Every structure is written in structure tokens, then in C-alpha cells.
N, C-alpha and C positions, 0 to 999 in steps of 0.2 A: 257702643259707638263713642268715639272721642269727639270732642268739639275742638275746632281749631280757631283761635282768635288771632286776627292779624292786627298789627299795629297800624295806626292811621297813616304812617308813612308808606305802607304798601298800597293803600288806597290812593293816597296823594301821588304816589309814583306813577299812577295811570295817566296823570296829567302833566308829568314832568318828562321832558324829552330824554333826560339822562337815564331815567329808571323805567320809562314807559314799557319798553320791550319786556323786561323781566316781570314787572307787575302784571301786565296783561297775560303773559304766558302762565303765570301762577293761577290766575282766575280761570283761564281757559282750561287748564288741566283739571281743576276742580269741577267745572261745568261738564266736561266731557267724560269724567270718571277716570281719567288716566292717573289721577292722583287722589288718594283718599287719606284719611287721618293716619292710618298705620304707615303707609308709604311715605307720607310727609314727615312723620317722626323719624323714620329710618334715614331719610335724606338729611334731615337736620343733624342727626347724630353723626353721620358720615362727614358732614361739613365742619362740625364743631363737637368733637367727642367729649369735651369738658362738660357739656350740658347735663 
């Protein structure tokens, strides 16, 4: 199992109207199991293949 560490800006985004929707969706995806460590890594690499 891989650990996923979120930056404090992701947590802070839950309280900022500009980022709230995206931050809450991320946490909801983890809570419901729709997103796990492997899937999260795949999505990150698709978004930024330089990583």
C-alpha cells in the first residue's frame, strides 16, 4: 500500500471558495474508495507526465 500525502493547500482548499469543490471531491473520492493510491498516482502522471 502506498501512502498519499496531501499538501496543506489541499486541506485549506476545503475552506476556500475558489478551491473548495476540488478539495472536497478529492477527499470524498478517498473516503468512498473511488480513488486509491494507485489510481491517484495514475491520474497525477496523466496530468503531469514529467513527474
